[in-house]
C-alpha positions as CSV (number, residue, x, y, z in Angstrom):
1,M,0.0,0.0,0.0
2,Q,2.9,2.4,0.6
3,D,3.9,2.2,-3.0
4,N,0.6,3.7,-4.1
5,Y,1.2,7.0,-2.4
6,L,3.5,9.9,-3.0
7,S,4.7,12.4,-0.3
8,V,5.0,16.0,-1.4
9,E,6.7,18.7,0.7
10,Y,5.0,22.1,0.2
11,Y,3.4,23.8,3.2
12,G,3.5,20.4,4.9
13,P,3.6,16.7,4.1
14,M,0.7,15.6,1.9
15,R,-0.2,12.1,0.8
16,I,-1.6,11.7,-2.7
17,N,-3.2,8.5,-3.9
18,L,-1.6,7.8,-7.3
19,A,-4.4,5.3,-8.1
20,F,-6.7,8.4,-8.4
21,F,-4.8,9.6,-11.5
22,A,-4.8,6.1,-13.0
23,Q,-8.6,5.9,-12.7
24,E,-9.0,9.3,-14.2
25,G,-6.9,8.3,-17.2
26,A,-9.0,5.2,-17.7
27,G,-11.8,7.4,-19.1
28,G,-10.9,10.3,-21.4
29,E,-12.8,12.1,-24.0
30,R,-14.6,10.0,-26.5
31,T,-13.3,11.2,-29.8
32,E,-12.6,7.9,-31.7
33,K,-15.0,6.1,-34.1
34,P,-16.5,3.0,-32.6
35,T,-15.1,-0.4,-33.6
36,Q,-17.2,-3.1,-35.3
37,K,-17.1,-5.0,-32.0
38,K,-18.6,-2.0,-30.2
39,R,-21.3,-1.7,-32.9
40,D,-22.2,-5.4,-32.7
41,K,-22.4,-5.3,-28.9
42,A,-24.7,-2.2,-29.0
43,R,-26.9,-3.9,-31.6
44,D,-27.2,-7.1,-29.5
45,E,-28.4,-4.8,-26.6
46,G,-31.0,-3.2,-28.8
47,Q,-29.1,0.1,-29.2
48,V,-29.8,0.9,-32.8
49,V,-30.7,3.8,-35.1
50,L,-34.5,3.8,-34.9
51,S,-36.8,6.8,-35.6
52,P,-40.4,6.3,-34.6
53,E,-41.3,9.2,-36.8
54,V,-40.6,7.1,-39.9
55,A,-43.3,4.6,-38.8
56,T,-45.7,7.4,-38.0
57,A,-45.3,9.0,-41.4
58,F,-45.8,5.9,-43.5
59,T,-48.6,4.7,-41.2
60,Y,-50.5,7.8,-42.0
61,I,-50.1,7.4,-45.7
62,V,-50.7,3.6,-46.0
63,L,-53.5,3.6,-43.4
64,F,-55.5,6.3,-45.2
65,T,-54.8,4.7,-48.6
66,A,-56.1,1.4,-47.2
67,L,-59.1,3.2,-45.7
68,K,-59.9,4.7,-49.1
69,S,-59.8,1.2,-50.7
70,L,-61.8,-0.5,-47.9
71,A,-64.3,2.4,-47.4
72,P,-67.2,0.7,-49.2
73,N,-66.8,-2.5,-47.2
74,I,-66.3,-0.7,-43.9
75,M,-69.4,1.5,-44.6
76,G,-71.5,-1.6,-45.3
77,N,-70.3,-3.3,-42.1
78,L,-71.0,-0.1,-40.1
79,Q,-74.5,0.1,-41.5
80,S,-75.1,-3.5,-40.6
81,L,-73.8,-2.9,-37.1
82,F,-76.0,0.2,-36.8
83,E,-79.1,-1.8,-38.0
84,Y,-78.3,-4.6,-35.5
85,S,-78.1,-2.0,-32.6
86,L,-81.4,-0.4,-33.6
87,S,-83.2,-3.8,-34.0
88,A,-81.9,-5.0,-30.7
89,A,-83.2,-1.9,-29.0
90,E,-86.7,-2.1,-30.7
91,T,-87.4,-5.8,-30.1
92,H,-86.1,-6.1,-26.5
93,M,-87.5,-4.0,-23.8
94,D,-85.4,-5.7,-21.2
95,M,-82.2,-3.9,-22.2
96,L,-81.7,-3.2,-18.5
97,D,-81.2,-6.9,-17.8
98,I,-77.5,-7.2,-17.1
99,R,-77.2,-10.6,-18.9
100,Y,-78.8,-9.4,-22.1
101,A,-76.9,-6.0,-21.9
102,G,-73.6,-7.9,-21.5
103,M,-74.4,-10.1,-24.5
104,F,-75.4,-7.1,-26.6
105,I,-72.3,-5.1,-25.7
106,G,-70.1,-8.1,-26.4
107,N,-71.6,-8.6,-29.9
108,V,-71.2,-4.9,-30.7
109,L,-67.5,-5.1,-29.6
110,V,-66.8,-8.2,-31.6
111,R,-68.4,-6.8,-34.8
112,G,-66.6,-3.5,-34.3
113,T,-63.3,-5.3,-33.9
114,V,-63.9,-7.3,-37.0
115,I,-64.6,-4.0,-38.9
116,A,-61.5,-2.3,-37.6
117,M,-59.2,-5.4,-37.8
118,P,-58.0,-4.8,-41.4
119,L,-56.9,-1.3,-40.5
120,L,-55.2,-2.5,-37.4
121,L,-53.4,-5.2,-39.3
122,V,-52.2,-2.7,-41.9
123,A,-50.9,-0.3,-39.1
124,M,-49.1,-3.2,-37.4
125,A,-47.6,-4.4,-40.7
126,V,-46.4,-0.8,-41.6
127,G,-44.8,-0.4,-38.2
128,F,-43.0,-3.7,-38.4
129,I,-41.8,-3.1,-42.0
130,C,-40.5,0.4,-41.1
131,G,-38.7,-1.0,-38.1
132,V,-37.0,-3.8,-40.1
133,A,-36.2,-1.4,-42.9
134,Q,-34.3,0.9,-40.4
135,V,-32.4,-1.7,-38.3
136,G,-32.8,-5.0,-40.0
137,W,-34.0,-8.2,-38.3
138,N,-32.7,-7.6,-34.7
139,P,-34.9,-9.3,-32.1
140,S,-33.5,-8.4,-28.6
141,S,-35.1,-9.0,-25.2
142,K,-32.5,-6.8,-23.3
143,K,-34.6,-3.7,-23.9
144,L,-37.5,-5.4,-22.1
145,K,-35.6,-6.1,-18.9
146,L,-36.7,-4.2,-15.8
147,K,-34.2,-1.5,-14.9
148,F,-34.7,-0.4,-11.3
149,D,-32.9,2.9,-12.0
150,K,-35.9,3.9,-14.1
151,L,-38.1,3.6,-11.1
152,N,-36.0,6.2,-9.3
153,P,-38.2,9.4,-9.0
154,I,-35.1,11.6,-9.1
155,S,-33.9,10.0,-12.3
156,G,-37.5,10.4,-13.7
157,I,-37.5,14.1,-13.0
158,K,-34.1,14.4,-14.7
159,R,-35.4,12.6,-17.7
160,M,-38.4,15.0,-17.8
161,F,-36.1,18.0,-18.2
162,S,-33.5,16.3,-20.3
163,F,-32.5,17.4,-23.8
164,Q,-34.3,14.3,-25.3
165,S,-37.5,15.3,-23.6
166,I,-37.3,18.8,-24.8
167,L,-36.6,17.5,-28.3
168,N,-39.6,15.2,-28.2
169,L,-41.8,18.1,-27.1
170,F,-40.5,20.1,-30.0
171,K,-41.3,17.3,-32.4
172,S,-44.8,17.0,-31.0
173,L,-45.3,20.8,-31.4
174,I,-44.1,20.6,-35.0
175,K,-46.5,17.7,-35.8
176,L,-49.4,19.7,-34.2
177,I,-48.5,22.7,-36.2
178,I,-48.4,20.6,-39.4
179,I,-51.8,19.0,-38.6
180,G,-53.3,22.4,-37.8
181,M,-51.9,23.9,-41.0
182,V,-53.2,21.1,-43.2
183,I,-56.7,21.2,-41.6
184,Y,-56.8,25.0,-41.9
185,N,-55.9,24.9,-45.6
186,A,-58.4,22.1,-46.3
187,L,-61.2,23.9,-44.5
188,V,-60.4,27.2,-46.2
189,D,-60.8,25.4,-49.6
190,E,-63.9,23.6,-48.6
191,I,-65.6,26.3,-46.4
192,D,-68.0,27.2,-49.2
193,K,-69.1,23.6,-49.8
194,I,-69.9,22.8,-46.1
195,P,-73.3,24.7,-46.0
196,G,-74.4,22.7,-49.1
197,L,-74.1,19.4,-47.1
198,I,-77.6,19.9,-45.7
199,Y,-79.1,19.3,-49.2
200,L,-77.2,16.0,-49.6
201,S,-78.4,12.5,-48.5
202,L,-76.8,10.9,-45.5
203,P,-74.6,8.5,-47.6
204,E,-73.5,11.4,-49.8
205,T,-72.6,13.5,-46.8
206,V,-70.7,10.6,-45.2
207,L,-68.8,10.0,-48.5
208,Y,-67.9,13.7,-48.8
209,I,-66.6,13.9,-45.2
210,G,-64.8,10.5,-45.5
211,N,-63.0,11.7,-48.7
212,L,-62.0,14.9,-47.0
213,I,-60.6,13.1,-43.9
214,I,-58.7,10.6,-46.1
215,S,-57.2,13.5,-48.1
216,L,-56.2,15.3,-44.9
217,G,-54.6,12.1,-43.5
218,M,-52.5,11.5,-46.6
219,T,-51.4,15.1,-46.8
220,V,-50.4,15.0,-43.1
221,G,-48.5,11.8,-43.8
222,M,-46.5,13.4,-46.6
223,W,-45.5,16.3,-44.4
224,F,-44.5,13.9,-41.7
225,I,-42.1,12.2,-44.1
226,A,-40.0,15.4,-43.9
227,V,-40.1,15.3,-40.1
228,A,-39.1,11.6,-40.2
229,A,-36.2,12.3,-42.5
230,V,-34.8,15.0,-40.2
231,D,-35.4,12.9,-37.1
232,F,-33.8,9.8,-38.6
233,A,-30.7,11.9,-39.5
234,Y,-30.6,13.2,-35.9
235,Q,-31.0,9.7,-34.4
236,K,-28.1,8.4,-36.6
237,F,-25.9,11.3,-35.5
238,K,-26.8,10.7,-31.8
239,H,-26.2,7.0,-32.1
240,E,-22.7,7.6,-33.6
241,N,-21.9,10.0,-30.8
242,E,-23.1,7.6,-28.1
243,L,-20.9,4.8,-29.5
244,K,-17.8,6.9,-29.8
245,M,-14.9,5.5,-27.8
246,S,-11.9,7.0,-25.9
247,K,-8.4,6.0,-26.7
248,Y,-8.2,4.1,-23.5
249,E,-11.3,2.0,-24.4
250,L,-9.8,1.3,-27.8
251,K,-6.7,0.1,-26.1
252,Q,-8.6,-2.1,-23.7
253,E,-10.7,-3.6,-26.5
254,Y,-7.6,-4.4,-28.5
255,K,-6.1,-6.2,-25.5
256,E,-9.3,-8.2,-25.1
257,T,-9.5,-9.1,-28.8
258,E,-5.9,-9.5,-29.7
259,G,-4.3,-10.0,-26.3
260,D,-2.0,-7.9,-24.3
261,P,0.9,-6.8,-26.5
262,Q,3.4,-7.4,-23.6
263,I,2.1,-10.9,-23.1
264,K,2.1,-11.6,-26.8
265,G,5.6,-10.3,-27.0
266,K,6.8,-12.6,-24.2
267,I,5.0,-15.6,-25.8
268,R,6.6,-14.7,-29.2
269,Q,10.0,-14.4,-27.4
270,R,9.5,-17.8,-25.8
271,M,8.6,-19.4,-29.1
272,Q,11.6,-17.9,-30.8
273,E,13.9,-19.2,-28.0
274,T,12.4,-22.6,-28.3
275,S,12.8,-22.6,-32.0
276,M,16.4,-21.4,-31.7
277,R,17.2,-24.2,-29.2
278,R,15.6,-26.8,-31.5
279,M,17.5,-25.4,-34.4
280,M,20.9,-25.4,-32.6
281,Q,20.2,-29.0,-31.6
282,S,20.0,-29.9,-35.3
283,V,23.3,-28.3,-36.2
284,P,25.4,-31.5,-35.3
285,E,23.3,-33.4,-38.0
286,A,24.4,-31.1,-40.8
287,D,26.7,-32.1,-43.6
288,V,28.1,-28.6,-44.1
289,V,27.8,-25.0,-42.8
290,I,28.0,-22.4,-45.6
291,T,29.1,-19.0,-44.3
292,N,29.5,-15.4,-45.5
293,P,31.9,-15.7,-43.6
294,T,31.0,-13.4,-40.7
295,H,27.4,-12.2,-41.2
296,F,25.5,-15.4,-42.3
297,A,25.7,-19.1,-41.6
298,V,23.5,-21.8,-43.1
299,A,23.6,-25.4,-42.1
300,I,22.8,-27.9,-44.9
301,K,21.8,-31.6,-44.5
302,Y,21.3,-34.1,-47.3
303,D,20.1,-37.6,-47.0
304,R,20.8,-39.3,-50.3
305,N,18.5,-42.2,-49.5
306,G,15.4,-40.3,-48.2
307,Q,15.5,-36.7,-49.6
308,K,15.1,-35.3,-53.1
309,A,17.2,-32.2,-52.3
310,P,19.4,-30.8,-49.5
311,V,17.5,-29.2,-46.6
312,V,18.3,-26.1,-44.5
313,I,18.2,-27.3,-40.9
314,A,19.6,-24.1,-39.3
315,K,20.5,-20.6,-40.3
316,G,21.4,-17.3,-38.6
317,M,22.8,-13.9,-38.9
318,D,25.6,-12.1,-37.0
319,F,25.5,-13.4,-33.4
320,M,23.4,-16.5,-34.3
321,A,25.7,-17.2,-37.2
322,Q,28.7,-17.2,-34.9
323,R,26.9,-19.7,-32.6
324,I,26.1,-22.0,-35.5
325,K,29.7,-22.0,-36.6
326,E,30.9,-22.6,-33.0
327,K,28.5,-25.5,-32.7
328,A,29.7,-26.9,-36.0
329,K,33.3,-26.7,-34.9
330,E,32.4,-28.6,-31.7
331,H,31.0,-31.5,-33.8
332,N,33.6,-31.4,-36.6
333,I,31.1,-30.1,-39.2
334,E,32.8,-28.7,-42.3
335,I,32.5,-24.9,-42.7
336,V,32.7,-23.6,-46.2
337,E,32.9,-19.9,-47.1
338,N,30.7,-18.8,-50.0
339,K,29.3,-15.3,-49.6
340,Q,26.8,-15.2,-52.4
341,L,25.4,-18.7,-51.7
342,A,25.2,-18.1,-48.0
343,R,23.2,-14.9,-48.6
344,A,20.9,-16.6,-51.1
345,L,20.2,-19.5,-48.9
346,Y,19.5,-17.3,-45.9
347,A,17.1,-15.1,-47.8
348,S,15.2,-17.7,-49.8
349,V,15.0,-20.9,-47.8
350,D,13.2,-21.4,-44.5
351,I,14.3,-23.8,-41.8
352,D,13.5,-27.5,-42.5
353,K,12.7,-26.6,-46.2
354,E,14.5,-27.9,-49.3
355,I,16.7,-25.6,-51.3
356,P,15.3,-24.3,-54.6
357,A,16.3,-25.8,-57.9
358,E,18.3,-22.9,-59.0
359,L,20.8,-23.5,-56.1
360,Y,21.2,-27.2,-56.7
361,Q,24.4,-26.9,-58.7
362,A,26.2,-24.6,-56.2
363,V,25.2,-26.7,-53.2
364,A,26.0,-29.9,-54.9
365,E,29.5,-28.8,-55.7
366,I,30.0,-27.9,-52.0
367,L,28.6,-31.2,-50.8
368,A,30.8,-33.1,-53.3
369,Y,33.8,-31.3,-51.9
370,V,32.8,-32.1,-48.3
371,Y,32.2,-35.8,-49.1
372,K,35.6,-35.9,-50.8
373,L,37.2,-34.5,-47.7
374,K,35.4,-37.1,-45.5
375,D,36.4,-40.0,-47.8
376,A,40.0,-38.8,-47.8
377,V,40.0,-38.9,-44.0
């Protein structure tokens, strides 16, 4: 614990916890673009670019278009429901009976639901398609989990006066202004026709009002598309800002994904050391060591019975070249100087690999020389 504190002499001794500064550095300003891993994690948690205004705009347009197409069928069903209600009231004087009243209300609700069902299904389909079009197929249950911090009244008050709440209020006011503007313009154009409705039959009056409402709804939907486009752009901008990462977070993610560079360096060093030891153990099996003579050393082995071509079993540069030559001397391995061949073998042939065909002749001459020396002995 003493190592985590620093004593400073100023007006008096003061102990500073150095871990405080380490924790502060762990955050940092989020200025870096999010990685794909961060994006995938946010998507799995349900954090995506989604503007509800897109669904609202297209629901208006599609719903009122469907209403215009289904209007004759809906009007016929409503007339049938109206006739049923009147006939039930005329033929039964016991409407106050709770059992009959319950049955009557139940029938009215069922028939009303059947009439409204096509429009409800259209609205649900449009909302689903708009959601999938914005974020793709991304079912996630994490957004549905209960978060107790949302039950905190203080947090609720903060959310009420947050920038997002103010923005939502502003969008609602914009939509109200658009609806009011569309209705006003429509009424101004139709104001002269409204008094003449008293001379029309009930079906004609209903048809006129229905067409007017459908026209208003579709016009509102077209205006809402502009609102949706602006809101979607803002939601995307906000989403990108929320996903931004600090340099520290990037570093930590890299460590988690690729591993700690220091640990990887130690592992790589251990592997190199193991490879070097194994390589040095192979030097005594070599037939010859070809040198530069000081900078490069390549140990060659050739089994005339089991190999098609000579194999490089060890190679090194500078210090490692000296070790290979020392090992060769210890085991009476011939060392032959050939600068160009040593460089070519070192650069083009990996350990435990056969030499290329273009070097056969040069290596064969050296091996023949070495075999001649061994036979002479």
